[in-house]
Jmol script that loads the backbone (N, CA, C; Angstrom):
load data "model"
ATOM      1  N   MET A   1     -70.311 -66.962  56.384  1.00  0.00           N
ATOM      2  CA  MET A   1     -71.851 -66.182  55.597  1.00  0.00           C
ATOM      3  C   MET A   1     -72.850 -65.872  56.834  1.00  0.00           C
ATOM      4  N   TYR A   2     -72.660 -64.382  57.184  1.00  0.00           N
ATOM      5  CA  TYR A   2     -74.028 -64.645  58.134  1.00  0.00           C
ATOM      6  C   TYR A   2     -75.161 -63.592  57.456  1.00  0.00           C
ATOM      7  N   PHE A   3     -76.013 -63.898  57.876  1.00  0.00           N
ATOM      8  CA  PHE A   3     -77.341 -62.991  57.583  1.00  0.00           C
ATOM      9  C   PHE A   3     -77.824 -62.306  58.713  1.00  0.00           C
ATOM     10  N   VAL A   4     -78.490 -60.933  58.609  1.00  0.00           N
ATOM     11  CA  VAL A   4     -79.099 -60.269  59.456  1.00  0.00           C
ATOM     12  C   VAL A   4     -80.604 -60.198  59.069  1.00  0.00           C
ATOM     13  N   TYR A   5     -81.332 -60.576  60.140  1.00  0.00           N
ATOM     14  CA  TYR A   5     -82.939 -60.898  59.773  1.00  0.00           C
ATOM     15  C   TYR A   5     -83.565 -59.977  60.814  1.00  0.00           C
ATOM     16  N   ILE A   6     -85.112 -59.991  60.196  1.00  0.00           N
ATOM     17  CA  ILE A   6     -85.989 -59.175  60.964  1.00  0.00           C
ATOM     18  C   ILE A   6     -86.876 -60.169  61.112  1.00  0.00           C
ATOM     19  N   LEU A   7     -87.614 -60.778  61.777  1.00  0.00           N
ATOM     20  CA  LEU A   7     -88.586 -61.681  62.459  1.00  0.00           C
ATOM     21  C   LEU A   7     -89.791 -61.160  62.796  1.00  0.00           C
ATOM     22  N   ARG A   8     -91.108 -61.363  62.030  1.00  0.00           N
ATOM     23  CA  ARG A   8     -92.217 -60.539  62.885  1.00  0.00           C
ATOM     24  C   ARG A   8     -92.761 -61.852  63.787  1.00  0.00           C
ATOM     25  N   CYS A   9     -93.287 -60.819  64.619  1.00  0.00           N
ATOM     26  CA  CYS A   9     -93.663 -61.894  65.921  1.00  0.00           C
ATOM     27  C   CYS A   9     -95.203 -62.213  65.836  1.00  0.00           C
ATOM     28  N   ALA A  10     -95.736 -63.027  66.676  1.00  0.00           N
ATOM     29  CA  ALA A  10     -96.968 -63.085  66.731  1.00  0.00           C
ATOM     30  C   ALA A  10     -98.166 -62.050  66.912  1.00  0.00           C
ATOM     31  N   ASP A  11     -97.014 -61.437  67.886  1.00  0.00           N
ATOM     32  CA  ASP A  11     -98.041 -59.598  67.856  1.00  0.00           C
ATOM     33  C   ASP A  11     -97.825 -58.500  66.808  1.00  0.00           C
ATOM     34  N   LYS A  12     -97.661 -58.952  66.366  1.00  0.00           N
ATOM     35  CA  LYS A  12     -96.959 -58.034  65.088  1.00  0.00           C
ATOM     36  C   LYS A  12     -95.752 -57.300  65.278  1.00  0.00           C
ATOM     37  N   THR A  13     -95.062 -57.438  66.283  1.00  0.00           N
ATOM     38  CA  THR A  13     -93.870 -56.710  66.488  1.00  0.00           C
ATOM     39  C   THR A  13     -92.474 -57.302  65.745  1.00  0.00           C
ATOM     40  N   LEU A  14     -91.425 -56.309  65.992  1.00  0.00           N
ATOM     41  CA  LEU A  14     -90.371 -57.698  65.228  1.00  0.00           C
ATOM     42  C   LEU A  14     -89.053 -57.245  65.824  1.00  0.00           C
ATOM     43  N   TYR A  15     -88.209 -58.493  65.524  1.00  0.00           N
ATOM     44  CA  TYR A  15     -86.781 -58.603  66.200  1.00  0.00           C
ATOM     45  C   TYR A  15     -86.303 -58.638  65.105  1.00  0.00           C
ATOM     46  N   THR A  16     -85.015 -58.208  65.597  1.00  0.00           N
ATOM     47  CA  THR A  16     -83.511 -57.881  64.363  1.00  0.00           C
ATOM     48  C   THR A  16     -82.694 -58.866  65.254  1.00  0.00           C
ATOM     49  N   GLY A  17     -82.104 -59.715  64.328  1.00  0.00           N
ATOM     50  CA  GLY A  17     -81.333 -60.603  64.972  1.00  0.00           C
ATOM     51  C   GLY A  17     -79.957 -61.271  63.593  1.00  0.00           C
ATOM     52  N   ILE A  18     -78.781 -61.864  63.863  1.00  0.00           N
ATOM     53  CA  ILE A  18     -78.034 -62.758  63.148  1.00  0.00           C
ATOM     54  C   ILE A  18     -77.985 -64.000  63.475  1.00  0.00           C
ATOM     55  N   THR A  19     -77.699 -64.662  62.260  1.00  0.00           N
ATOM     56  CA  THR A  19     -77.119 -66.232  62.065  1.00  0.00           C
ATOM     57  C   THR A  19     -76.376 -66.408  61.019  1.00  0.00           C
ATOM     58  N   THR A  20     -75.782 -67.669  61.151  1.00  0.00           N
ATOM     59  CA  THR A  20     -75.301 -68.471  59.714  1.00  0.00           C
ATOM     60  C   THR A  20     -76.212 -69.015  59.109  1.00  0.00           C
ATOM     61  N   ASP A  21     -77.519 -69.461  59.446  1.00  0.00           N
ATOM     62  CA  ASP A  21     -78.274 -70.038  59.169  1.00  0.00           C
ATOM     63  C   ASP A  21     -79.993 -69.824  59.357  1.00  0.00           C
ATOM     64  N   LEU A  22     -80.962 -69.728  58.550  1.00  0.00           N
ATOM     65  CA  LEU A  22     -81.502 -68.479  58.449  1.00  0.00           C
ATOM     66  C   LEU A  22     -82.935 -69.563  59.009  1.00  0.00           C
ATOM     67  N   THR A  23     -83.234 -71.354  58.359  1.00  0.00           N
ATOM     68  CA  THR A  23     -83.885 -71.888  58.970  1.00  0.00           C
ATOM     69  C   THR A  23     -83.828 -72.364  60.139  1.00  0.00           C
ATOM     70  N   ARG A  24     -82.523 -73.041  59.834  1.00  0.00           N
ATOM     71  CA  ARG A  24     -82.751 -73.345  61.754  1.00  0.00           C
ATOM     72  C   ARG A  24     -82.611 -71.846  62.642  1.00  0.00           C
ATOM     73  N   ARG A  25     -81.898 -70.721  62.712  1.00  0.00           N
ATOM     74  CA  ARG A  25     -82.611 -69.697  63.250  1.00  0.00           C
ATOM     75  C   ARG A  25     -83.729 -69.583  63.457  1.00  0.00           C
ATOM     76  N   LEU A  26     -84.953 -69.343  62.650  1.00  0.00           N
ATOM     77  CA  LEU A  26     -86.184 -69.428  62.787  1.00  0.00           C
ATOM     78  C   LEU A  26     -86.983 -70.694  63.189  1.00  0.00           C
ATOM     79  N   ALA A  27     -86.849 -71.599  63.081  1.00  0.00           N
ATOM     80  CA  ALA A  27     -86.936 -72.887  63.928  1.00  0.00           C
ATOM     81  C   ALA A  27     -86.567 -72.823  65.255  1.00  0.00           C
ATOM     82  N   GLU A  28     -85.546 -72.360  65.781  1.00  0.00           N
ATOM     83  CA  GLU A  28     -85.066 -71.943  67.654  1.00  0.00           C
ATOM     84  C   GLU A  28     -86.216 -70.990  67.877  1.00  0.00           C
ATOM     85  N   HIS A  29     -86.150 -70.292  66.813  1.00  0.00           N
ATOM     86  CA  HIS A  29     -87.304 -69.272  67.408  1.00  0.00           C
ATOM     87  C   HIS A  29     -88.647 -69.733  67.870  1.00  0.00           C
ATOM     88  N   LYS A  30     -88.967 -70.358  66.898  1.00  0.00           N
ATOM     89  CA  LYS A  30     -90.395 -70.843  67.049  1.00  0.00           C
ATOM     90  C   LYS A  30     -90.708 -72.073  68.074  1.00  0.00           C
ATOM     91  N   ALA A  31     -89.174 -72.556  68.405  1.00  0.00           N
ATOM     92  CA  ALA A  31     -89.197 -73.654  69.264  1.00  0.00           C
ATOM     93  C   ALA A  31     -89.138 -73.132  70.737  1.00  0.00           C
ATOM     94  N   GLY A  32     -88.923 -72.176  70.944  1.00  0.00           N
ATOM     95  CA  GLY A  32     -89.219 -71.242  72.400  1.00  0.00           C
ATOM     96  C   GLY A  32     -87.414 -71.393  72.173  1.00  0.00           C
ATOM     97  N   ASP A  33     -86.423 -71.542  72.001  1.00  0.00           N
ATOM     98  CA  ASP A  33     -84.966 -71.350  72.236  1.00  0.00           C
ATOM     99  C   ASP A  33     -84.096 -69.984  71.307  1.00  0.00           C
ATOM    100  N   GLY A  34     -85.130 -68.857  70.599  1.00  0.00           N
ATOM    101  CA  GLY A  34     -84.012 -68.539  70.188  1.00  0.00           C
ATOM    102  C   GLY A  34     -83.876 -66.901  70.819  1.00  0.00           C
ATOM    103  N   GLY A  35     -84.631 -67.025  72.049  1.00  0.00           N
ATOM    104  CA  GLY A  35     -84.019 -66.012  73.037  1.00  0.00           C
ATOM    105  C   GLY A  35     -85.483 -65.349  73.962  1.00  0.00           C
ATOM    106  N   HIS A  36     -85.274 -64.427  74.877  1.00  0.00           N
ATOM    107  CA  HIS A  36     -85.853 -63.986  75.611  1.00  0.00           C
ATOM    108  C   HIS A  36     -87.531 -63.653  75.016  1.00  0.00           C
ATOM    109  N   TYR A  37     -86.880 -62.564  73.878  1.00  0.00           N
ATOM    110  CA  TYR A  37     -88.393 -61.176  73.380  1.00  0.00           C
ATOM    111  C   TYR A  37     -88.883 -62.601  72.337  1.00  0.00           C
ATOM    112  N   THR A  38     -88.281 -63.473  71.467  1.00  0.00           N
ATOM    113  CA  THR A  38     -88.987 -63.857  71.053  1.00  0.00           C
ATOM    114  C   THR A  38     -89.958 -65.254  71.252  1.00  0.00           C
ATOM    115  N   ARG A  39     -89.416 -65.837  72.515  1.00  0.00           N
ATOM    116  CA  ARG A  39     -90.282 -66.523  73.004  1.00  0.00           C
ATOM    117  C   ARG A  39     -91.245 -65.839  73.659  1.00  0.00           C
ATOM    118  N   ALA A  40     -91.472 -64.452  74.310  1.00  0.00           N
ATOM    119  CA  ALA A  40     -92.713 -64.252  75.110  1.00  0.00           C
ATOM    120  C   ALA A  40     -93.433 -63.494  73.873  1.00  0.00           C
ATOM    121  N   HIS A  41     -93.390 -62.978  72.663  1.00  0.00           N
ATOM    122  CA  HIS A  41     -93.824 -62.274  71.709  1.00  0.00           C
ATOM    123  C   HIS A  41     -94.169 -63.451  70.604  1.00  0.00           C
ATOM    124  N   GLY A  42     -93.678 -64.846  70.308  1.00  0.00           N
ATOM    125  CA  GLY A  42     -94.223 -65.535  69.730  1.00  0.00           C
ATOM    126  C   GLY A  42     -93.714 -65.795  68.171  1.00  0.00           C
ATOM    127  N   ALA A  43     -92.644 -66.270  67.701  1.00  0.00           N
ATOM    128  CA  ALA A  43     -92.200 -65.636  66.766  1.00  0.00           C
ATOM    129  C   ALA A  43     -93.108 -66.438  65.093  1.00  0.00           C
ATOM    130  N   LYS A  44     -93.253 -65.836  64.533  1.00  0.00           N
ATOM    131  CA  LYS A  44     -93.881 -65.913  62.825  1.00  0.00           C
ATOM    132  C   LYS A  44     -92.931 -66.689  62.214  1.00  0.00           C
ATOM    133  N   LYS A  45     -92.862 -65.670  61.862  1.00  0.00           N
ATOM    134  CA  LYS A  45     -91.708 -65.419  60.212  1.00  0.00           C
ATOM    135  C   LYS A  45     -91.074 -64.504  59.894  1.00  0.00           C
ATOM    136  N   ILE A  46     -89.303 -64.950  59.088  1.00  0.00           N
ATOM    137  CA  ILE A  46     -88.473 -63.841  59.018  1.00  0.00           C
ATOM    138  C   ILE A  46     -89.337 -62.822  57.808  1.00  0.00           C
ATOM    139  N   ILE A  47     -88.912 -61.780  57.589  1.00  0.00           N
ATOM    140  CA  ILE A  47     -89.816 -61.095  56.639  1.00  0.00           C
ATOM    141  C   ILE A  47     -88.722 -60.228  55.605  1.00  0.00           C
ATOM    142  N   TYR A  48     -87.216 -60.385  56.305  1.00  0.00           N
ATOM    143  CA  TYR A  48     -86.168 -59.636  55.324  1.00  0.00           C
ATOM    144  C   TYR A  48     -85.015 -60.207  56.191  1.00  0.00           C
ATOM    145  N   SER A  49     -84.304 -60.150  55.448  1.00  0.00           N
ATOM    146  CA  SER A  49     -82.600 -60.596  55.415  1.00  0.00           C
ATOM    147  C   SER A  49     -81.611 -60.444  54.399  1.00  0.00           C
ATOM    148  N   GLU A  50     -80.653 -60.323  55.125  1.00  0.00           N
ATOM    149  CA  GLU A  50     -79.647 -59.566  54.113  1.00  0.00           C
ATOM    150  C   GLU A  50     -78.110 -60.369  54.518  1.00  0.00           C
ATOM    151  N   ARG A  51     -77.159 -60.370  53.431  1.00  0.00           N
ATOM    152  CA  ARG A  51     -76.067 -61.274  53.560  1.00  0.00           C
ATOM    153  C   ARG A  51     -75.105 -60.198  53.630  1.00  0.00           C
ATOM    154  N   HIS A  52     -73.657 -61.033  54.597  1.00  0.00           N
ATOM    155  CA  HIS A  52     -72.958 -60.606  55.302  1.00  0.00           C
ATOM    156  C   HIS A  52     -71.551 -61.558  54.865  1.00  0.00           C
ATOM    157  N   ALA A  53     -70.699 -60.813  54.739  1.00  0.00           N
ATOM    158  CA  ALA A  53     -69.695 -61.422  54.633  1.00  0.00           C
ATOM    159  C   ALA A  53     -69.005 -61.886  55.895  1.00  0.00           C
ATOM    160  N   ASP A  54     -68.917 -61.350  57.475  1.00  0.00           N
ATOM    161  CA  ASP A  54     -68.931 -62.317  58.326  1.00  0.00           C
ATOM    162  C   ASP A  54     -69.319 -61.168  59.204  1.00  0.00           C
ATOM    163  N   ARG A  55     -69.348 -62.207  61.125  1.00  0.00           N
ATOM    164  CA  ARG A  55     -70.020 -61.834  61.672  1.00  0.00           C
ATOM    165  C   ARG A  55     -69.836 -60.138  62.273  1.00  0.00           C
ATOM    166  N   SER A  56     -68.902 -59.535  61.868  1.00  0.00           N
ATOM    167  CA  SER A  56     -68.266 -58.653  62.459  1.00  0.00           C
ATOM    168  C   SER A  56     -69.378 -57.315  61.483  1.00  0.00           C
ATOM    169  N   ALA A  57     -69.400 -57.458  60.426  1.00  0.00           N
ATOM    170  CA  ALA A  57     -70.125 -56.826  59.571  1.00  0.00           C
ATOM    171  C   ALA A  57     -71.593 -56.874  59.906  1.00  0.00           C
ATOM    172  N   ALA A  58     -71.824 -58.118  60.193  1.00  0.00           N
ATOM    173  CA  ALA A  58     -73.457 -58.677  60.262  1.00  0.00           C
ATOM    174  C   ALA A  58     -73.692 -57.224  61.685  1.00  0.00           C
ATOM    175  N   SER A  59     -73.040 -57.734  62.841  1.00  0.00           N
ATOM    176  CA  SER A  59     -73.578 -57.394  63.942  1.00  0.00           C
ATOM    177  C   SER A  59     -73.316 -55.719  63.859  1.00  0.00           C
ATOM    178  N   ARG A  60     -72.391 -55.012  63.164  1.00  0.00           N
ATOM    179  CA  ARG A  60     -72.739 -53.649  62.302  1.00  0.00           C
ATOM    180  C   ARG A  60     -73.724 -52.996  62.162  1.00  0.00           C
ATOM    181  N   ARG A  61     -74.463 -54.045  60.939  1.00  0.00           N
ATOM    182  CA  ARG A  61     -75.529 -54.077  60.369  1.00  0.00           C
ATOM    183  C   ARG A  61     -76.797 -54.361  61.503  1.00  0.00           C
ATOM    184  N   GLU A  62     -76.466 -55.094  62.102  1.00  0.00           N
ATOM    185  CA  GLU A  62     -77.723 -55.169  63.369  1.00  0.00           C
ATOM    186  C   GLU A  62     -77.922 -54.395  63.724  1.00  0.00           C
ATOM    187  N   ALA A  63     -76.650 -53.631  64.543  1.00  0.00           N
ATOM    188  CA  ALA A  63     -76.862 -52.188  65.314  1.00  0.00           C
ATOM    189  C   ALA A  63     -77.882 -51.486  64.842  1.00  0.00           C
ATOM    190  N   GLN A  64     -77.297 -50.905  63.665  1.00  0.00           N
ATOM    191  CA  GLN A  64     -78.104 -49.928  62.615  1.00  0.00           C
ATOM    192  C   GLN A  64     -79.522 -50.761  62.213  1.00  0.00           C
ATOM    193  N   ILE A  65     -80.047 -51.956  62.440  1.00  0.00           N
ATOM    194  CA  ILE A  65     -81.530 -51.484  61.841  1.00  0.00           C
ATOM    195  C   ILE A  65     -81.987 -51.912  63.354  1.00  0.00           C
ATOM    196  N   LYS A  66     -81.618 -51.919  64.347  1.00  0.00           N
ATOM    197  CA  LYS A  66     -81.986 -52.187  65.986  1.00  0.00           C
ATOM    198  C   LYS A  66     -82.951 -51.033  65.803  1.00  0.00           C
ATOM    199  N   ARG A  67     -81.339 -49.468  65.510  1.00  0.00           N
ATOM    200  CA  ARG A  67     -81.656 -48.188  65.775  1.00  0.00           C
ATOM    201  C   ARG A  67     -82.754 -47.342  64.837  1.00  0.00           C
ATOM    202  N   LEU A  68     -83.540 -48.119  63.939  1.00  0.00           N
ATOM    203  CA  LEU A  68     -84.468 -47.811  62.490  1.00  0.00           C
ATOM    204  C   LEU A  68     -85.565 -47.580  63.849  1.00  0.00           C
ATOM    205  N   THR A  69     -86.613 -47.237  62.983  1.00  0.00           N
ATOM    206  CA  THR A  69     -88.126 -47.038  63.376  1.00  0.00           C
ATOM    207  C   THR A  69     -88.594 -48.077  62.882  1.00  0.00           C
ATOM    208  N   ARG A  70     -89.610 -48.392  63.293  1.00  0.00           N
ATOM    209  CA  ARG A  70     -90.825 -49.745  62.979  1.00  0.00           C
ATOM    210  C   ARG A  70     -91.108 -49.945  61.098  1.00  0.00           C
ATOM    211  N   ASP A  71     -91.420 -48.125  61.063  1.00  0.00           N
ATOM    212  CA  ASP A  71     -91.320 -47.895  59.568  1.00  0.00           C
ATOM    213  C   ASP A  71     -90.067 -48.082  58.441  1.00  0.00           C
ATOM    214  N   LYS A  72     -89.113 -47.630  58.879  1.00  0.00           N
ATOM    215  CA  LYS A  72     -87.850 -47.859  58.550  1.00  0.00           C
ATOM    216  C   LYS A  72     -87.964 -49.110  58.303  1.00  0.00           C
ATOM    217  N   LYS A  73     -87.366 -49.938  59.023  1.00  0.00           N
ATOM    218  CA  LYS A  73     -87.838 -51.298  59.302  1.00  0.00           C
ATOM    219  C   LYS A  73     -88.504 -51.984  57.915  1.00  0.00           C
ATOM    220  N   LEU A  74     -89.630 -51.945  58.773  1.00  0.00           N
ATOM    221  CA  LEU A  74     -90.730 -52.174  56.944  1.00  0.00           C
ATOM    222  C   LEU A  74     -89.705 -52.009  55.881  1.00  0.00           C
ATOM    223  N   ALA A  75     -89.877 -50.511  55.315  1.00  0.00           N
ATOM    224  CA  ALA A  75     -89.146 -49.774  54.264  1.00  0.00           C
ATOM    225  C   ALA A  75     -88.212 -50.281  53.813  1.00  0.00           C
ATOM    226  N   LEU A  76     -87.442 -51.687  54.474  1.00  0.00           N
ATOM    227  CA  LEU A  76     -85.919 -52.147  53.907  1.00  0.00           C
ATOM    228  C   LEU A  76     -86.674 -52.822  52.696  1.00  0.00           C
ATOM    229  N   MET A  77     -88.195 -53.567  53.095  1.00  0.00           N
ATOM    230  CA  MET A  77     -88.743 -54.845  52.283  1.00  0.00           C
ATOM    231  C   MET A  77     -88.913 -54.435  51.144  1.00  0.00           C
ATOM    232  N   ARG A  78     -89.091 -53.410  51.158  1.00  0.00           N
ATOM    233  CA  ARG A  78     -89.901 -52.484  49.623  1.00  0.00           C
ATOM    234  C   ARG A  78     -88.949 -52.153  48.734  1.00  0.00           C
ATOM    235  N   PRO A  79     -89.151 -52.655  47.228  1.00  0.00           N
ATOM    236  CA  PRO A  79     -88.054 -52.461  46.507  1.00  0.00           C
ATOM    237  C   PRO A  79     -88.121 -50.560  45.855  1.00  0.00           C
ATOM    238  N   LEU A  80     -86.793 -50.596  45.783  1.00  0.00           N
ATOM    239  CA  LEU A  80     -86.520 -49.125  45.261  1.00  0.00           C
ATOM    240  C   LEU A  80     -87.538 -48.864  44.050  1.00  0.00           C
ATOM    241  N   LYS A  81     -87.749 -47.512  44.198  1.00  0.00           N
ATOM    242  CA  LYS A  81     -88.606 -47.095  42.802  1.00  0.00           C
ATOM    243  C   LYS A  81     -87.528 -46.126  42.107  1.00  0.00           C
ATOM    244  N   ALA A  82     -87.621 -46.753  40.756  1.00  0.00           N
ATOM    245  CA  ALA A  82     -86.403 -46.302  39.336  1.00  0.00           C
ATOM    246  C   ALA A  82     -87.144 -44.754  39.547  1.00  0.00           C
ATOM    247  N   ALA A  83     -86.002 -43.849  39.593  1.00  0.00           N
ATOM    248  CA  ALA A  83     -86.157 -42.685  39.623  1.00  0.00           C
ATOM    249  C   ALA A  83     -86.354 -42.243  37.579  1.00  0.00           C
ATOM    250  N   HIS A  84     -87.382 -40.843  37.753  1.00  0.00           N
ATOM    251  CA  HIS A  84     -88.016 -41.490  36.482  1.00  0.00           C
ATOM    252  C   HIS A  84     -87.688 -39.736  35.895  1.00  0.00           C
TER     253      HIS A  84
END
end "model"
wireframe off; spacefill off
backbone 0.3
color backbone group
């Protein structure tokens, strides 16, 4: 199982990635082992994640999310409103 996640950085920017273990990956980002972007911007916390059956599906979804605007990324966290 793979996860696509959005991480909030210390400077309020967002980072999107994939992993098999959210807890381990966040610890890596915080330790400065998670990549150049999060090392430079300071990883804070994972604010969103989705499960995917395999790496291929997770990678496709990661690419989709990376193309979204910041507002649309943040909207992923909001529950859908029931239609009346």
